[in-house]
C-alpha positions as CSV (number, residue, x, y, z in Angstrom):
1,X,21.3,0.8,8.9
2,X,20.3,-2.6,10.2
3,X,16.7,-2.6,9.6
4,X,15.7,-3.8,6.2
5,X,18.4,-3.5,3.8
6,X,18.5,-5.7,0.4
7,X,21.1,-8.2,0.0
8,X,23.6,-6.3,-2.1
9,X,26.5,-6.4,-0.3
10,X,27.3,-9.5,2.0
11,X,24.7,-11.1,3.8
12,X,25.5,-11.0,7.3
13,X,23.6,-8.7,9.5
14,X,21.3,-6.9,7.0
15,X,20.1,-9.9,4.8
16,X,19.7,-11.9,8.3
């Protein structure tokens, strides 16, 4: 999951 997710929730680990 922590690869390339769009900043749609909370920019924590995904939108790093």
